N, C-alpha and C positions, 0 to 999 in steps of 0.2 A: 718464187711464185710455180714454176715445178711440179711440188702435188698438186698445187689448184688446177695450173693449165691440161695436166691427167684426169684428174681421179674429181677434182669440182671441188667444192666444201659445205663437204654433206652438216646436219640438223647434228648429228649424232655429236660431233668434235663436240661438240659443250663438257664431256665429262673433262674430255683433257685439255678445255681450254681454264677450262675453272686450277686446274695445278698449275694453269704457267705463273696466272695473279696472285697466285699461297703471295710470293716477295714485295713485290710492289705495295700490300694493300698486309702485309705482318704485323702493321703495329696500327689498323684503327680498330677502335676498340666501341664503348655504350656510346652512343651518342654526339658519337663525332657529327660533323654537320657536312652534307658531300653535295655539289652542282656537275651529273654528266653534264656534254657537250658533246652532241650527237646530232648529222645530218642522214638526211633519206639513202647518199651513195654507201653512208658507214655497214657494214654487215653485222643485221643484228644481231647473229647470234654471242657478237663479240659484246655488243649492248649490255643485252645481257646476262651476261656470264661475269658480266664489271655489276650488274643492282644488284644481281644476284649473289655476291659474294660481298659484297656492300653489310646486303641485307643479316647476311649469318652472324656480322661481326655485333648486330645491333649498331649501326649507323644506320642513322634518315639520310635520304638520298634522294632524291627528287632526280628525273633524268627529262632533260631538253631538247626537244626533238624540231630539227626544222628543214626545209627546205640544203641542198647544199650551195656552199656562197658560189661568186661565177668564180674567182681566183685565188692564188694563195692566198693566205695576207689581208683578204676581208672581215671585217668584224661579223660579231655571232647576233643572230636573232637580239635588240633591242631590250624583248622579250626574258628568253635567257641572258644575258648580260646584270640584269637589272633582276634576274634571283640568285645567280653565280654571285654580286654581291653581299649574299648574305649567311656564304658555306662556307667554313673549315677550311675544303679544299675544293676545288676545281678541276677535275679531269676533263681536259683536250684528248675528246675521241671522232675525233675528227675526221672527214677525205681529204681536206683544203687546212696547210700547217696555217698558224695562227702565228702572231710578231707584237711580240712587248708595244712598238712603233704606233699600234691600233689603237681610235683614244674606246673602243673595249673595251682592249686590255688591257693599256693602262685605268680604264676603271675599277675592274675589279682588281688589280693588283694592290690599287694603290689604298680602296674607301671600304678595302673588304669588313664590314661588318665592325667601322669603325674599331677594327683590334690592328692596325699595321698591313704587310704585305702580305697578299693571300697567293698560298702555292698557285702553283697555275701548273698539273701535271701534264704535259707533256706526251700525248702517246697517240699522236696524230697518224690518219694513216697507213695505223696499223690491217693483218691479214689474218687468218686460221695460221699461215704458215711460218708467218716473222711468230708468234707466241709459241705456236705449238710445236716446230721443230727446229728455229730461228734462234736468233738473238733471245728470244724468248725468258728462252730455257735453259735456266744457266740458276746456278747455286750461290749461297749468303757468299759460302764462299770463294766461286768466280766473281760478282761483286767483289770480295775483298783486294781480290786480287788487281781488280783493276785498278780502283781505288788508290792501291799505293802503285802503280803504274801513272794514273793520271799529277797523283802527287807530288812522284821522281818529273814527273815534263814539264808541272808546274812553275818549280822549285826552279828547273832554271828556266822557265822564261821570269820570274821574278826578278832573277839574275841581269839579266838580256837584256841591249838593246836593241840589235836589232836580229831577225831572222829575216834567211833568203830558203825560197820554195821549188827544189827543181820537184820534174817529175820525167820517165821515160817512156811519154806523150808529149813533151815540150814545153811543160807550165817550165815556168824560170821569172822568180818574182823576189824581190828583196821591201819590205819596210820596216820600220820603228814603232816595238816594242813596249818601246821604256815610258814609266811612270806611272802605274802599278801604284797602290801601296805595300809597303811591305809583305812578302809574303802569302797576300791575298788570293795569290792563285792555287799554288799549293796549295792550301787553306779549303779554297773555294772546293779544290778537285779530287781533292782528298777526302771529303767527308763521305759519306755513308749516306744514299737517295732512301725519303720513304720513313725517317726518322721522328723519335718524338723528343721534343727538345726537354733537359732534363725542367729544363730552369720556368719555365712559360708555361709546361705542357701542350705543346700548340706540334701541329704536325707539321713537318718542314718540306724542302722539292725534292724534283725526280720524274728522269723522263721513264718510258717502257717504251723499247727498252737501252735499257741502262748502255751506254759504253767512248765516252767521248770528252776530251783536252782542249778549252780553247783559249783564243788568244789573241785579242781584235788589235791590228794595226793603228794606229795612228794616225786622223784627218789628214788627206793630203801627203803623206807620207809613201804609199804602193807605187809601184814600179817598175810593169816587167809587163810578162804576159804570162795568162792562166788558162789551160787548155784544160778544162770540163772534159773529159774522155767516157762516161761510163754511164751518164741521167742527174737529171737535175729536176729538182718542183715542176716542171713544164721544159717541154713538153717532157709527157711521161711516160716511163716505160726502160726498157735498156735499148739506148743508140747507137744509130750504125755509123757514125761521123763523128764529129769532137766538133767542140763549140771552141774556139781560140776568143781571150776578149784581152787585147792590148790596155798596158794600164800605165798611165801616164797624169803624177801627182797626187794619186789616188782619186783616178777616175776614168770608169772604162771610156777609152774613144775609140772601139772601134772592132767590130764583132763581125765575127770571119768563120764560115765553111758551109760544111752542105748544110740538107734542111731544118736538121734541126736547127740551127743557126739563125733562120734568115725566124722560125720560129719560138726564138729565146729575144731577138729583138721587138719581134711585132709584138711579145708578151710585155717585156718595160714598157715601149712607146703605145700601150695602150690603158694598165694600171697602172704603171706609175707616177713620178713627178718625177722630177730634176735630180732632190737625191737618189733617189732608183738605181743611177748610175756613178756613185762614187762605193766604192769596199771601206762602212763601217762595221756589215756582219766580219764575221767570227771567223780565222784561220783553225780548221782544229784537223784533233786526227784519232782517229775511232779508236778503240779498247778493246772488242766484243769479238770473243775467236770464233762469241756463237754462230755469228750474222754472215752465210754464205758471202761468193761472188757473186759476179752475173745475174740479181734479183730483178734489177732496173724498178728498187722497190727506196724513194728514198728513205720511207722511215729505218730500212734495214743497210745498207750502202749507208749514211752516216754517221753509221755505228761502227761500223767494219772494221775490224783489227788491221791497222796501219793503212786503211785510205784515208783519204782526206772530206770533209766539205767547205767549201769554200765561199764565201757567201759575199755579197753585195746589194747596200743600199742600205738596210736600216742597223744601228748598231746598240747593241742594249746594252755596253760594259761601261763604256764612256760618255755615251749620252750626245758625241759630238758628232755628231750623220745621223740626225731622225730624216727616217723615212718614210712614209705605211706601210712599203712596201722592202722583201727581202726576200733574195729569190736564192739560193744556194743551190750548187753544182757536186758536182760530184767526179775527184781527180785521184787513181790509182796508183801503186807500187810508190810511194811520194819519197825525195829525200829531206829532211830538214837541218838546217842547221843555225846554232843560235851565234853572233859576234865570231864571224868565222870562225869558229874550230870548236865549238861545243856539238854533240852531232848525235839531233835527237831521234831521227830514224831516217834509215841506208836506203831504199828499193821496199818500204813497208815494212821494216823491219822495227821498230823501235829497243831506241839499246842503252837508251840510258838508266 
């Protein structure tokens, strides 16, 4: 956010924005049907660049623009959901994060044109700086390197039963991570994003910027303290104070800290449900070295190499914690140990 705060977001950066979209759109071809979801708070230059890039590749693209949702994980406009069901791919280019636990996103993913699961490319909370100077400014070789790191981390998680996360700011959390299908995490996280399936011809999933590997704890097994020390989906921006979440048997039982902690409690009580306080959300390590620190921007921070986003609320992997809300926060300089002996990361450096 440093460049934007100093110089603003000039319209002439359309030239560089088009370049930053080359990788995620590289496999798009003639006749592919896209629906781009966006809201009236998103930088219009970004959705214009996206639509222009899709059009240049021969895709049929529809833009659905609606008023910004009141909170993260709130559903898109019902009219936009109806249009998205007919798409081959949906691009979520909104300023509020979306969540597969909401009715609208479930409908898109499961009902897409009657052809199975529709990919939803998560590009929420993007800005020009993230795309041009940050994590969106990566080469194909760098994406391949990230996938190889993610594959190795996933392979450790596949064989592991317990994860222990600590951080310099005070995080100390343990949880059971067993129960995934054999090799599922290595296969999932080692796969290149935005590729076309050679058998079905359909485009697959992806996020932009790219770069994370996550595991979801078994419901009811997480215990300890989580310290979000950088930012979260809410309140937005670079935090002045840390937020400490005390977790007992997979549920947040206390949230303490400064003004940010008060805001987190209010947000959960206002927009969440009973399961929003449970640890169903992901424990994820970022792998993108182009994402800079101290941006206060979740879309970038959650992909930043060696940083962790840890979410509470809805868990998409296991289906054990179902909530309309997921709230993710950032933990910097994490150390991750699996089964008390395999050091996945130490002080933000991935070692496997």
